[in-house]
N, CA, C and O atoms as CSV, one atom per row, in Angstrom:
chain,resi,resn,atom,element,x,y,z
A,1,MET,N,N,47.331,-150.617,160.823
A,1,MET,CA,C,48.114,-151.914,160.519
A,1,MET,C,C,49.015,-151.823,159.219
A,1,MET,O,O,48.506,-151.739,158.101
A,2,THR,N,N,50.068,-151.839,159.381
A,2,THR,CA,C,51.482,-151.550,158.244
A,2,THR,C,C,51.437,-153.019,157.486
A,2,THR,O,O,51.495,-154.106,158.060
A,3,LEU,N,N,51.338,-152.830,156.274
A,3,LEU,CA,C,51.358,-154.103,155.309
A,3,LEU,C,C,52.374,-153.656,154.309
A,3,LEU,O,O,52.573,-152.478,154.011
A,4,ILE,N,N,53.022,-154.722,153.800
A,4,ILE,CA,C,53.611,-154.642,152.360
A,4,ILE,C,C,52.828,-155.685,151.536
A,4,ILE,O,O,52.981,-156.845,151.919
A,5,ILE,N,N,51.995,-155.486,150.448
A,5,ILE,CA,C,51.449,-155.823,149.734
A,5,ILE,C,C,52.241,-156.511,148.550
A,5,ILE,O,O,53.016,-155.757,147.962
A,6,ASP,N,N,52.177,-157.767,148.121
A,6,ASP,CA,C,52.675,-158.694,147.080
A,6,ASP,C,C,51.768,-158.326,145.792
A,6,ASP,O,O,50.539,-158.257,145.767
A,7,ALA,N,N,52.647,-158.114,144.762
A,7,ALA,CA,C,52.010,-158.292,143.464
A,7,ALA,C,C,50.742,-158.939,143.104
A,7,ALA,O,O,49.772,-158.250,142.788
A,8,ASN,N,N,50.690,-160.267,143.134
A,8,ASN,CA,C,49.511,-161.050,142.905
A,8,ASN,C,C,48.247,-160.657,143.821
A,8,ASN,O,O,47.081,-160.648,143.426
A,9,ILE,N,N,48.681,-160.339,145.094
A,9,ILE,CA,C,47.426,-159.773,146.039
A,9,ILE,C,C,46.980,-158.491,145.423
A,9,ILE,O,O,45.776,-158.245,145.354
A,10,LEU,N,N,47.975,-157.565,144.919
A,10,LEU,CA,C,47.348,-156.155,144.864
A,10,LEU,C,C,46.874,-156.291,143.224
A,10,LEU,O,O,46.106,-155.401,142.860
A,11,ILE,N,N,47.151,-157.038,142.472
A,11,ILE,CA,C,46.415,-157.085,141.061
A,11,ILE,C,C,45.072,-157.658,141.337
A,11,ILE,O,O,44.132,-156.883,141.157
A,12,GLY,N,N,44.793,-158.862,141.738
A,12,GLY,CA,C,43.716,-159.336,142.319
A,12,GLY,C,C,42.693,-158.442,142.844
A,12,GLY,O,O,41.595,-158.214,142.336
A,13,GLU,N,N,43.284,-157.855,144.157
A,13,GLU,CA,C,42.148,-156.754,144.867
A,13,GLU,C,C,41.787,-155.708,143.921
A,13,GLU,O,O,40.638,-155.265,143.938
A,14,LEU,N,N,42.768,-155.210,142.986
A,14,LEU,CA,C,42.234,-154.298,142.416
A,14,LEU,C,C,41.291,-154.471,141.159
A,14,LEU,O,O,40.793,-153.489,140.609
A,15,LEU,N,N,41.084,-155.694,140.756
A,15,LEU,CA,C,40.142,-156.091,139.996
A,15,LEU,C,C,38.811,-156.598,140.542
A,15,LEU,O,O,37.891,-156.923,139.791
A,16,ARG,N,N,38.733,-156.656,141.912
A,16,ARG,CA,C,37.388,-157.138,142.458
A,16,ARG,C,C,36.888,-156.137,143.144
A,16,ARG,O,O,37.780,-155.505,143.710
A,17,GLN,N,N,35.534,-155.618,143.380
A,17,GLN,CA,C,34.793,-154.856,144.104
A,17,GLN,C,C,35.332,-155.044,145.786
A,17,GLN,O,O,35.699,-154.081,146.459
A,18,ARG,N,N,35.303,-156.231,146.212
A,18,ARG,CA,C,35.596,-156.335,147.887
A,18,ARG,C,C,36.879,-156.212,147.875
A,18,ARG,O,O,37.342,-156.139,149.013
A,19,GLY,N,N,37.765,-156.151,146.907
A,19,GLY,CA,C,39.304,-155.951,147.019
A,19,GLY,C,C,39.336,-154.348,146.960
A,19,GLY,O,O,39.962,-153.755,147.839
A,20,ARG,N,N,38.796,-153.756,146.128
A,20,ARG,CA,C,39.141,-152.109,145.952
A,20,ARG,C,C,38.834,-151.742,147.540
A,20,ARG,O,O,39.670,-151.164,148.234
A,21,GLU,N,N,37.373,-152.198,148.089
A,21,GLU,CA,C,36.947,-152.003,149.298
A,21,GLU,C,C,37.992,-152.066,150.374
A,21,GLU,O,O,38.211,-151.156,151.174
A,22,LEU,N,N,38.523,-153.039,150.333
A,22,LEU,CA,C,39.552,-153.496,151.386
A,22,LEU,C,C,40.711,-152.531,151.100
A,22,LEU,O,O,41.113,-151.920,152.091
A,23,LEU,N,N,41.257,-152.307,150.064
A,23,LEU,CA,C,42.288,-151.326,149.809
A,23,LEU,C,C,42.152,-150.215,150.673
A,23,LEU,O,O,43.076,-149.775,151.357
A,24,ARG,N,N,40.914,-149.725,150.644
A,24,ARG,CA,C,40.533,-148.171,150.897
A,24,ARG,C,C,40.243,-148.171,152.689
A,24,ARG,O,O,39.835,-147.198,153.325
A,25,ASN,N,N,40.495,-149.196,153.115
A,25,ASN,CA,C,40.263,-149.312,154.424
A,25,ASN,C,C,41.273,-148.495,155.148
A,25,ASN,O,O,42.495,-148.633,155.083
A,26,SER,N,N,40.683,-147.731,155.763
A,26,SER,CA,C,41.474,-146.812,156.780
A,26,SER,C,C,42.524,-147.155,158.003
A,26,SER,O,O,43.425,-146.423,158.414
A,27,GLN,N,N,42.131,-148.586,158.515
A,27,GLN,CA,C,42.926,-149.072,159.245
A,27,GLN,C,C,44.121,-149.658,158.608
A,27,GLN,O,O,44.949,-150.134,159.384
A,28,LEU,N,N,44.336,-149.708,157.514
A,28,LEU,CA,C,45.838,-150.593,156.777
A,28,LEU,C,C,46.486,-149.000,156.154
A,28,LEU,O,O,45.908,-147.992,155.748
A,29,PHE,N,N,47.735,-149.303,156.290
A,29,PHE,CA,C,48.752,-148.813,155.787
A,29,PHE,C,C,49.251,-149.559,154.802
A,29,PHE,O,O,50.056,-150.386,155.231
A,30,ILE,N,N,49.075,-149.593,153.562
A,30,ILE,CA,C,49.813,-150.168,152.322
A,30,ILE,C,C,50.791,-149.979,151.569
A,30,ILE,O,O,50.555,-149.360,150.531
A,31,TYR,N,N,51.903,-150.343,151.774
A,31,TYR,CA,C,53.162,-150.315,151.110
A,31,TYR,C,C,53.571,-151.193,150.140
A,31,TYR,O,O,53.507,-152.411,150.306
A,32,THR,N,N,54.063,-150.582,148.957
A,32,THR,CA,C,54.606,-151.669,148.030
A,32,THR,C,C,56.158,-151.225,147.249
A,32,THR,O,O,56.649,-150.105,147.385
A,33,SER,N,N,56.503,-151.827,146.800
A,33,SER,CA,C,57.847,-151.525,145.828
A,33,SER,C,C,57.575,-150.895,144.725
A,33,SER,O,O,56.464,-151.013,144.209
A,34,ASP,N,N,58.353,-150.278,144.292
A,34,ASP,CA,C,58.208,-149.685,142.633
A,34,ASP,C,C,58.414,-150.727,141.781
A,34,ASP,O,O,58.010,-150.528,140.636
A,35,LYS,N,N,58.951,-151.838,142.014
A,35,LYS,CA,C,59.084,-152.985,141.050
A,35,LYS,C,C,57.318,-153.301,141.085
A,35,LYS,O,O,56.609,-153.120,140.096
A,36,VAL,N,N,56.877,-153.724,142.216
A,36,VAL,CA,C,55.439,-154.357,142.264
A,36,VAL,C,C,54.436,-153.399,141.639
A,36,VAL,O,O,53.424,-153.827,141.085
A,37,ILE,N,N,54.796,-151.734,141.752
A,37,ILE,CA,C,53.799,-151.066,140.996
A,37,ILE,C,C,53.951,-151.346,139.332
A,37,ILE,O,O,53.057,-151.489,138.498
A,38,GLU,N,N,55.080,-151.364,139.204
A,38,GLU,CA,C,55.240,-151.335,137.691
A,38,GLU,C,C,54.596,-152.754,137.144
A,38,GLU,O,O,54.002,-152.722,136.066
A,39,GLU,N,N,54.696,-153.917,137.819
A,39,GLU,CA,C,54.363,-155.249,137.576
A,39,GLU,C,C,52.446,-155.228,137.587
A,39,GLU,O,O,51.752,-155.964,136.885
A,40,THR,N,N,52.037,-154.406,138.365
A,40,THR,CA,C,50.711,-154.456,138.761
A,40,THR,C,C,50.460,-153.375,137.782
A,40,THR,O,O,49.429,-153.719,137.205
A,41,ASN,N,N,50.816,-152.381,137.350
A,41,ASN,CA,C,50.284,-151.635,136.197
A,41,ASN,C,C,50.258,-152.466,134.810
A,41,ASN,O,O,49.312,-152.575,134.029
A,42,TYR,N,N,51.307,-152.917,134.734
A,42,TYR,CA,C,51.269,-153.935,133.445
A,42,TYR,C,C,50.032,-155.052,133.282
A,42,TYR,O,O,49.271,-155.178,132.323
A,43,GLU,N,N,50.071,-155.763,134.429
A,43,GLU,CA,C,49.218,-156.852,134.760
A,43,GLU,C,C,47.949,-156.631,134.615
A,43,GLU,O,O,47.176,-157.390,134.031
A,44,ILE,N,N,47.577,-155.269,135.292
A,44,ILE,CA,C,46.107,-154.962,135.421
A,44,ILE,C,C,45.601,-154.521,133.562
A,44,ILE,O,O,44.488,-154.794,133.113
A,45,GLN,N,N,46.525,-153.935,132.884
A,45,GLN,CA,C,46.049,-153.608,131.419
A,45,GLN,C,C,46.182,-155.012,130.914
A,45,GLN,O,O,45.148,-155.235,130.285
A,46,LYS,N,N,46.710,-155.729,130.895
A,46,LYS,CA,C,46.537,-156.934,130.241
A,46,LYS,C,C,45.501,-157.947,130.702
A,46,LYS,O,O,44.938,-158.578,129.807
A,47,ARG,N,N,45.169,-158.194,131.945
A,47,ARG,CA,C,43.755,-158.674,132.451
A,47,ARG,C,C,42.667,-158.149,132.035
A,47,ARG,O,O,41.705,-158.848,131.716
A,48,ILE,N,N,42.658,-156.772,131.974
A,48,ILE,CA,C,41.443,-156.156,131.550
A,48,ILE,C,C,41.274,-156.224,130.407
A,48,ILE,O,O,40.142,-156.435,129.973
A,49,SER,N,N,42.358,-156.065,129.572
A,49,SER,CA,C,42.180,-156.363,127.960
A,49,SER,C,C,41.634,-157.744,127.691
A,49,SER,O,O,40.780,-157.902,126.818
A,50,ARG,N,N,42.104,-158.765,128.423
A,50,ARG,CA,C,41.743,-160.028,128.443
A,50,ARG,C,C,40.133,-160.411,128.509
A,50,ARG,O,O,39.424,-161.196,127.879
A,51,MET,N,N,39.895,-159.421,129.637
A,51,MET,CA,C,38.307,-159.619,130.086
A,51,MET,C,C,37.466,-159.294,128.972
A,51,MET,O,O,36.393,-159.839,128.711
A,52,ILE,N,N,38.139,-158.173,128.197
A,52,ILE,CA,C,37.343,-157.467,127.117
A,52,ILE,C,C,37.144,-158.388,126.200
A,52,ILE,O,O,36.018,-158.599,125.751
A,53,THR,N,N,38.274,-159.090,125.786
A,53,THR,CA,C,38.392,-159.796,124.618
A,53,THR,C,C,37.341,-161.122,124.830
A,53,THR,O,O,36.557,-161.411,123.926
A,54,ILE,N,N,37.373,-161.660,125.700
A,54,ILE,CA,C,36.430,-162.905,126.201
A,54,ILE,C,C,35.259,-162.718,126.155
A,54,ILE,O,O,34.494,-163.594,125.753
A,55,GLY,N,N,34.730,-161.185,126.675
A,55,GLY,CA,C,33.441,-161.112,126.834
A,55,GLY,C,C,32.921,-160.765,128.365
A,55,GLY,O,O,31.844,-160.334,128.777
A,56,LYS,N,N,33.835,-161.041,128.861
A,56,LYS,CA,C,33.519,-160.666,130.346
A,56,LYS,C,C,33.266,-159.554,130.835
A,56,LYS,O,O,32.467,-159.418,131.762
A,57,LEU,N,N,33.996,-158.449,130.211
A,57,LEU,CA,C,33.751,-156.929,130.675
A,57,LEU,C,C,33.450,-156.272,129.011
A,57,LEU,O,O,34.000,-156.728,128.009
A,58,GLY,N,N,32.616,-155.301,129.006
A,58,GLY,CA,C,32.498,-154.589,127.886
A,58,GLY,C,C,33.610,-153.485,127.688
A,58,GLY,O,O,34.339,-153.168,128.628
A,59,LYS,N,N,33.694,-153.042,126.728
A,59,LYS,CA,C,34.858,-152.056,126.678
A,59,LYS,C,C,34.979,-150.937,127.457
A,59,LYS,O,O,36.057,-150.692,127.997
A,60,ASP,N,N,33.560,-149.871,127.660
A,60,ASP,CA,C,33.160,-149.132,128.353
A,60,ASP,C,C,33.836,-149.327,130.129
A,60,ASP,O,O,34.572,-148.650,130.847
A,61,ALA,N,N,33.077,-150.670,130.271
A,61,ALA,CA,C,33.516,-150.976,131.712
A,61,ALA,C,C,34.779,-151.433,131.978
A,61,ALA,O,O,35.166,-151.494,133.145
A,62,GLY,N,N,35.544,-151.795,130.975
A,62,GLY,CA,C,37.035,-152.008,131.096
A,62,GLY,C,C,37.945,-150.797,131.283
A,62,GLY,O,O,38.897,-150.730,132.062
A,63,VAL,N,N,37.440,-149.700,130.319
A,63,VAL,CA,C,38.039,-148.436,130.794
A,63,VAL,C,C,37.908,-148.227,132.131
A,63,VAL,O,O,38.853,-148.403,132.900
A,64,ALA,N,N,36.767,-147.847,132.507
A,64,ALA,CA,C,36.273,-147.605,133.643
A,64,ALA,C,C,37.238,-148.129,134.736
A,64,ALA,O,O,37.965,-147.440,135.452
A,65,LEU,N,N,37.091,-149.667,134.731
A,65,LEU,CA,C,37.650,-150.478,135.802
A,65,LEU,C,C,39.233,-149.997,135.648
A,65,LEU,O,O,39.824,-149.886,136.722
A,66,THR,N,N,39.884,-149.742,134.622
A,66,THR,CA,C,41.188,-149.642,134.401
A,66,THR,C,C,41.543,-148.383,135.320
A,66,THR,O,O,42.534,-148.276,136.042
A,67,GLN,N,N,40.307,-147.265,135.095
A,67,GLN,CA,C,40.678,-145.789,135.615
A,67,GLN,C,C,40.613,-146.154,137.156
A,67,GLN,O,O,41.662,-146.092,137.798
A,68,VAL,N,N,39.749,-146.431,137.617
A,68,VAL,CA,C,39.435,-146.957,138.973
A,68,VAL,C,C,40.781,-147.604,139.800
A,68,VAL,O,O,41.260,-147.319,140.897
A,69,ALA,N,N,41.146,-148.552,138.823
A,69,ALA,CA,C,42.390,-149.380,139.425
A,69,ALA,C,C,43.371,-148.092,139.826
A,69,ALA,O,O,43.705,-147.589,140.899
A,70,SER,N,N,43.677,-147.799,138.371
A,70,SER,CA,C,44.955,-146.576,138.512
A,70,SER,C,C,44.808,-145.572,139.605
A,70,SER,O,O,45.772,-145.013,140.127
A,71,GLU,N,N,43.635,-145.377,139.910
A,71,GLU,CA,C,43.552,-144.055,140.784
A,71,GLU,C,C,43.601,-144.737,142.418
A,71,GLU,O,O,43.950,-144.083,143.401
A,72,LEU,N,N,43.258,-145.893,142.445
A,72,LEU,CA,C,43.361,-146.377,143.943
A,72,LEU,C,C,44.738,-146.981,143.980
A,72,LEU,O,O,45.224,-147.198,145.090
A,73,LEU,N,N,45.347,-147.244,143.019
A,73,LEU,CA,C,46.683,-147.500,143.167
A,73,LEU,C,C,47.685,-146.209,143.630
A,73,LEU,O,O,48.731,-146.301,144.272
A,74,LYS,N,N,47.154,-145.191,143.197
A,74,LYS,CA,C,48.002,-143.763,143.375
A,74,LYS,C,C,47.656,-143.265,144.907
A,74,LYS,O,O,48.491,-142.803,145.684
A,75,ILE,N,N,46.065,-143.480,145.222
A,75,ILE,CA,C,45.964,-143.070,146.617
A,75,ILE,C,C,45.772,-144.033,147.875
A,75,ILE,O,O,45.482,-143.599,148.990
A,76,SER,N,N,45.951,-145.297,147.605
A,76,SER,CA,C,45.649,-146.136,148.714
A,76,SER,C,C,46.982,-146.993,148.962
A,76,SER,O,O,47.096,-147.815,149.871
A,77,ILE,N,N,47.904,-146.706,148.088
A,77,ILE,CA,C,49.223,-147.513,148.075
A,77,ILE,C,C,50.428,-146.693,148.277
A,77,ILE,O,O,50.626,-145.701,147.575
A,78,ILE,N,N,51.239,-147.058,149.200
A,78,ILE,CA,C,52.618,-146.166,149.357
A,78,ILE,C,C,53.645,-146.751,148.520
A,78,ILE,O,O,54.181,-147.751,148.997
A,79,ASN,N,N,53.960,-146.445,147.625
A,79,ASN,CA,C,55.199,-146.582,146.600
A,79,ASN,C,C,56.565,-146.263,147.029
A,79,ASN,O,O,57.023,-145.140,146.813
A,80,VAL,N,N,57.233,-147.151,147.609
A,80,VAL,CA,C,58.669,-146.801,148.013
A,80,VAL,C,C,59.669,-147.493,147.235
A,80,VAL,O,O,59.796,-148.711,147.112
A,81,PRO,N,N,60.515,-146.371,146.613
A,81,PRO,CA,C,61.774,-146.648,145.748
A,81,PRO,C,C,62.647,-147.308,146.209
A,81,PRO,O,O,63.201,-147.109,147.290
A,82,GLN,N,N,62.902,-148.312,145.309
A,82,GLN,CA,C,64.109,-149.261,145.843
A,82,GLN,C,C,65.344,-148.698,146.244
A,82,GLN,O,O,66.088,-149.378,146.950
A,83,ILE,N,N,65.709,-147.430,145.860
A,83,ILE,CA,C,66.748,-146.607,146.504
A,83,ILE,C,C,66.629,-146.880,148.307
A,83,ILE,O,O,67.526,-146.890,149.150
A,84,GLU,N,N,65.374,-147.051,148.428
A,84,GLU,CA,C,65.296,-146.860,150.161
A,84,GLU,C,C,65.455,-148.143,150.819
A,84,GLU,O,O,65.808,-148.177,151.998
A,85,TYR,N,N,65.190,-149.360,150.061
A,85,TYR,CA,C,65.328,-150.903,150.559
A,85,TYR,C,C,66.518,-151.616,150.154
A,85,TYR,O,O,67.026,-152.518,150.821
A,86,GLY,N,N,66.980,-151.163,148.975
A,86,GLY,CA,C,68.031,-151.868,148.013
A,86,GLY,C,C,69.029,-152.460,148.748
A,86,GLY,O,O,69.358,-153.578,148.352
A,87,TYR,N,N,69.738,-151.921,149.931
A,87,TYR,CA,C,70.566,-152.149,150.882
A,87,TYR,C,C,70.193,-153.723,151.550
A,87,TYR,O,O,70.898,-154.567,152.102
A,88,LEU,N,N,69.043,-153.676,151.281
A,88,LEU,CA,C,68.587,-155.286,151.739
A,88,LEU,C,C,68.542,-156.466,150.579
A,88,LEU,O,O,67.972,-157.536,150.796
A,89,GLU,N,N,68.992,-156.261,149.722
A,89,GLU,CA,C,68.861,-156.995,148.691
A,89,GLU,C,C,69.564,-158.564,148.858
A,89,GLU,O,O,68.946,-159.615,148.690
A,90,ILE,N,N,70.617,-158.476,149.129
A,90,ILE,CA,C,71.338,-159.925,149.436
A,90,ILE,C,C,70.437,-160.765,150.532
A,90,ILE,O,O,69.914,-161.852,150.285
A,91,GLU,N,N,70.356,-160.108,151.709
A,91,GLU,CA,C,69.489,-160.502,152.757
A,91,GLU,C,C,68.021,-161.016,152.393
A,91,GLU,O,O,67.581,-162.089,152.806
A,92,ALA,N,N,67.357,-160.192,151.627
A,92,ALA,CA,C,66.134,-160.663,150.988
A,92,ALA,C,C,66.084,-161.641,150.380
A,92,ALA,O,O,65.284,-162.539,150.644
A,93,LYS,N,N,66.956,-161.686,149.397
A,93,LYS,CA,C,67.040,-163.028,148.468
A,93,LYS,C,C,67.528,-164.289,149.129
A,93,LYS,O,O,67.175,-165.406,148.752
A,94,GLU,N,N,68.430,-164.049,150.219
A,94,GLU,CA,C,68.518,-165.343,150.898
A,94,GLU,C,C,67.258,-165.890,151.912
A,94,GLU,O,O,67.171,-166.993,152.452
A,95,ARG,N,N,66.407,-164.857,151.977
A,95,ARG,CA,C,65.152,-165.357,153.015
A,95,ARG,C,C,64.180,-165.983,152.182
A,95,ARG,O,O,63.422,-166.803,152.698
A,96,ILE,N,N,64.069,-165.645,150.651
A,96,ILE,CA,C,63.357,-166.174,149.759
A,96,ILE,C,C,64.078,-167.064,148.675
A,96,ILE,O,O,64.102,-166.702,147.499
A,97,PRO,N,N,64.467,-167.843,148.956
A,97,PRO,CA,C,65.211,-168.758,148.115
A,97,PRO,C,C,64.526,-169.611,146.944
A,97,PRO,O,O,65.080,-170.090,145.954
A,98,ARG,N,N,63.112,-169.680,147.331
A,98,ARG,CA,C,62.536,-170.297,145.997
A,98,ARG,C,C,61.876,-169.320,145.012
A,98,ARG,O,O,61.436,-169.821,143.978
A,99,ASP,N,N,61.776,-168.297,145.148
A,99,ASP,CA,C,61.480,-167.230,144.142
A,99,ASP,C,C,62.278,-165.862,144.588
A,99,ASP,O,O,61.646,-164.864,144.935
A,100,PRO,N,N,63.771,-165.894,144.551
A,100,PRO,CA,C,64.378,-164.777,144.812
A,100,PRO,C,C,64.072,-163.376,143.926
A,100,PRO,O,O,64.747,-162.360,144.097
A,101,ASP,N,N,62.914,-163.461,142.913
A,101,ASP,CA,C,62.416,-162.084,141.969
A,101,ASP,C,C,61.871,-161.191,143.028
A,101,ASP,O,O,61.863,-159.962,142.954
A,102,ASP,N,N,61.308,-162.071,144.258
A,102,ASP,CA,C,60.469,-161.581,145.161
A,102,ASP,C,C,61.079,-160.396,146.155
A,102,ASP,O,O,60.531,-159.597,146.914
A,103,TRP,N,N,62.457,-160.648,145.805
A,103,TRP,CA,C,63.276,-160.040,147.265
A,103,TRP,C,C,62.874,-158.610,147.412
A,103,TRP,O,O,63.162,-158.155,148.519
A,104,HIS,N,N,62.283,-157.773,146.591
A,104,HIS,CA,C,61.775,-156.587,146.546
A,104,HIS,C,C,60.829,-156.335,147.825
A,104,HIS,O,O,61.000,-155.443,148.655
A,105,THR,N,N,59.788,-157.303,147.824
A,105,THR,CA,C,58.838,-157.157,148.841
A,105,THR,C,C,59.320,-157.698,150.312
A,105,THR,O,O,58.867,-157.136,151.309
A,106,VAL,N,N,60.177,-158.713,150.438
A,106,VAL,CA,C,60.867,-158.985,151.452
A,106,VAL,C,C,61.698,-157.857,152.056
A,106,VAL,O,O,61.472,-157.450,153.195
A,107,ALA,N,N,62.639,-157.367,151.299
A,107,ALA,CA,C,63.319,-156.104,151.620
A,107,ALA,C,C,62.673,-155.001,152.362
A,107,ALA,O,O,63.070,-154.358,153.334
A,108,LEU,N,N,61.479,-154.929,151.608
A,108,LEU,CA,C,60.717,-153.754,151.851
A,108,LEU,C,C,60.031,-154.055,153.383
A,108,LEU,O,O,59.889,-153.109,154.158
A,109,ALA,N,N,59.645,-155.329,153.741
A,109,ALA,CA,C,58.991,-155.602,154.808
A,109,ALA,C,C,60.206,-155.853,155.757
A,109,ALA,O,O,59.788,-155.775,156.913
A,110,ILE,N,N,61.380,-156.090,155.733
A,110,ILE,CA,C,62.433,-155.945,156.571
A,110,ILE,C,C,62.767,-154.352,157.019
A,110,ILE,O,O,63.047,-154.007,158.167
A,111,HIS,N,N,62.680,-153.540,155.950
A,111,HIS,CA,C,62.935,-152.298,156.059
A,111,HIS,C,C,62.050,-151.300,157.021
A,111,HIS,O,O,62.411,-150.335,157.696
A,112,LEU,N,N,60.869,-151.842,156.849
A,112,LEU,CA,C,59.867,-151.147,157.518
A,112,LEU,C,C,59.176,-151.879,158.920
A,112,LEU,O,O,58.179,-151.572,159.574
A,113,ASP,N,N,60.117,-152.922,159.058
A,113,ASP,CA,C,59.351,-153.829,160.040
A,113,ASP,C,C,58.023,-154.029,160.035
A,113,ASP,O,O,57.289,-153.631,160.939
A,114,ALA,N,N,57.550,-154.794,158.801
A,114,ALA,CA,C,56.119,-154.867,158.514
A,114,ALA,C,C,55.647,-156.433,157.818
A,114,ALA,O,O,56.385,-157.132,157.122
A,115,ALA,N,N,54.727,-156.641,158.075
A,115,ALA,CA,C,54.052,-157.845,157.883
A,115,ALA,C,C,54.047,-157.911,156.112
A,115,ALA,O,O,54.321,-156.922,155.431
A,116,ILE,N,N,53.734,-159.079,155.605
A,116,ILE,CA,C,53.512,-158.956,153.899
A,116,ILE,C,C,52.207,-159.584,153.956
A,116,ILE,O,O,51.939,-160.417,154.822
A,117,TRP,N,N,51.419,-159.230,153.101
A,117,TRP,CA,C,49.927,-159.610,152.690
A,117,TRP,C,C,50.099,-160.503,151.416
A,117,TRP,O,O,50.513,-159.888,150.433
A,118,THR,N,N,49.903,-161.590,151.283
A,118,THR,CA,C,50.197,-162.524,150.308
A,118,THR,C,C,49.279,-163.684,150.402
A,118,THR,O,O,48.607,-163.905,151.409
A,119,GLN,N,N,49.255,-164.581,149.108
A,119,GLN,CA,C,49.188,-165.711,149.043
A,119,GLN,C,C,49.829,-166.897,148.789
A,119,GLN,O,O,49.428,-168.058,148.863
A,120,ASP,N,N,51.247,-166.268,148.374
A,120,ASP,CA,C,52.104,-166.715,147.935
A,120,ASP,C,C,52.995,-167.530,149.024
A,120,ASP,O,O,53.676,-166.875,149.814
A,121,ASN,N,N,53.001,-169.123,149.084
A,121,ASN,CA,C,53.488,-169.720,149.964
A,121,ASN,C,C,55.114,-169.530,150.061
A,121,ASN,O,O,55.700,-169.949,151.059
A,122,ASP,N,N,55.823,-168.889,149.004
A,122,ASP,CA,C,57.099,-168.750,148.646
A,122,ASP,C,C,57.424,-167.800,149.876
A,122,ASP,O,O,58.592,-167.837,150.264
A,123,PHE,N,N,56.688,-167.090,150.436
A,123,PHE,CA,C,57.002,-165.833,151.333
A,123,PHE,C,C,57.106,-166.451,152.998
A,123,PHE,O,O,57.737,-165.944,153.926
A,124,LEU,N,N,56.268,-167.708,153.015
A,124,LEU,CA,C,56.520,-168.640,154.327
A,124,LEU,C,C,57.855,-168.887,154.745
A,124,LEU,O,O,58.628,-169.402,153.936
A,125,GLY,N,N,58.173,-168.648,155.688
A,125,GLY,CA,C,59.583,-168.862,156.447
A,125,GLY,C,C,60.371,-167.905,156.296
A,125,GLY,O,O,61.427,-168.013,156.920
A,126,CYS,N,N,60.175,-166.609,155.420
A,126,CYS,CA,C,61.067,-165.407,155.320
A,126,CYS,C,C,61.493,-164.878,156.296
A,126,CYS,O,O,62.491,-164.207,156.030
A,127,GLY,N,N,61.112,-164.847,157.678
A,127,GLY,CA,C,61.079,-164.038,158.869
A,127,GLY,C,C,60.219,-162.964,158.966
A,127,GLY,O,O,60.248,-162.206,159.935
A,128,CYS,N,N,59.425,-162.830,158.005
A,128,CYS,CA,C,58.462,-161.941,158.111
A,128,CYS,C,C,57.216,-162.360,158.547
A,128,CYS,O,O,56.841,-163.486,158.219
A,129,PRO,N,N,56.478,-161.619,159.258
A,129,PRO,CA,C,54.709,-162.436,159.538
A,129,PRO,C,C,54.161,-162.019,158.055
A,129,PRO,O,O,54.581,-161.093,157.361
A,130,CYS,N,N,53.016,-163.028,157.724
A,130,CYS,CA,C,52.389,-162.939,156.352
A,130,CYS,C,C,50.766,-162.998,156.817
A,130,CYS,O,O,50.308,-163.584,157.798
A,131,TRP,N,N,50.253,-162.440,156.102
A,131,TRP,CA,C,48.724,-162.367,156.102
A,131,TRP,C,C,48.210,-162.587,154.878
A,131,TRP,O,O,48.715,-162.004,153.918
A,132,THR,N,N,47.015,-163.551,154.682
A,132,THR,CA,C,46.327,-163.857,153.673
A,132,THR,C,C,45.076,-162.857,153.688
A,132,THR,O,O,44.777,-162.347,154.767
A,133,THR,N,N,44.533,-162.636,152.855
A,133,THR,CA,C,43.503,-161.973,152.576
A,133,THR,C,C,42.216,-162.369,153.454
A,133,THR,O,O,41.473,-161.518,153.944
A,134,ASP,N,N,42.048,-163.658,153.586
A,134,ASP,CA,C,41.055,-164.214,154.443
A,134,ASP,C,C,41.440,-163.574,156.163
A,134,ASP,O,O,40.752,-162.880,156.912
A,135,THR,N,N,42.504,-164.025,156.298
A,135,THR,CA,C,42.870,-163.562,157.811
A,135,THR,C,C,42.987,-162.227,157.940
A,135,THR,O,O,42.852,-161.688,159.038
A,136,LEU,N,N,43.224,-161.618,156.942
A,136,LEU,CA,C,43.001,-160.190,157.112
A,136,LEU,C,C,41.904,-159.457,157.299
A,136,LEU,O,O,41.862,-158.488,158.057
A,137,ILE,N,N,40.636,-160.021,156.389
A,137,ILE,CA,C,39.292,-159.740,156.665
A,137,ILE,C,C,38.873,-160.090,157.949
A,137,ILE,O,O,38.115,-159.319,158.537
A,138,SER,N,N,39.246,-161.143,158.493
A,138,SER,CA,C,38.366,-161.627,159.597
A,138,SER,C,C,39.331,-160.832,160.758
A,138,SER,O,O,38.805,-160.603,161.847
A,139,HIS,N,N,40.398,-160.513,160.584
A,139,HIS,CA,C,41.110,-159.663,161.440
A,139,HIS,C,C,40.439,-158.222,161.648
A,139,HIS,O,O,40.046,-157.743,162.711
A,140,LEU,N,N,40.406,-157.650,160.371
A,140,LEU,CA,C,39.711,-156.352,160.598
A,140,LEU,C,C,38.316,-156.221,161.132
A,140,LEU,O,O,37.952,-155.206,161.727
A,141,LYS,N,N,37.508,-157.293,160.908
A,141,LYS,CA,C,36.226,-157.332,161.233
A,141,LYS,C,C,36.175,-157.591,163.197
A,141,LYS,O,O,35.324,-157.256,164.021
A,142,ARG,N,N,37.311,-158.218,163.325
A,142,ARG,CA,C,37.049,-158.367,164.749
A,142,ARG,C,C,37.765,-157.020,165.710
A,142,ARG,O,O,37.533,-156.769,166.892
A,143,ILE,N,N,38.455,-156.470,165.006
A,143,ILE,CA,C,38.773,-155.240,165.667
A,143,ILE,C,C,38.066,-154.068,165.632
A,143,ILE,O,O,38.227,-153.070,166.335
A,144,SER,N,N,37.107,-154.307,164.579
A,144,SER,CA,C,36.023,-152.829,164.145
A,144,SER,C,C,35.101,-152.953,165.279
A,144,SER,O,O,34.175,-152.153,165.412
């Protein structure tokens, strides 16, 4: 199953054990834009630092989680540079008028003829199928 993963999903799933297991699922071919990779790297660092600051994670655990997330991002997610889908920028922005900054995800979904894995309602109606995490997990259980 080919999916384009939204930044918020990718960030959240990299921080959860269940999510990391899902990202490793061999039935999934997960793509994302270089912009989402950049945003994810920034947000992972920020969120793990915050978790350490508030005492939710120890420093060593935070370093380990950062490393695991970084490695998983490199091996489980296929990064597609903007040069490959940029020709769809105008169309993608028209399809997601409430949040045109997410055009990269829509353009990549159009380019690869793939569904979007998201919890963001702004993607609804963009003309690409959308999967939530819960429906994706349910589907994977059903086909296993």
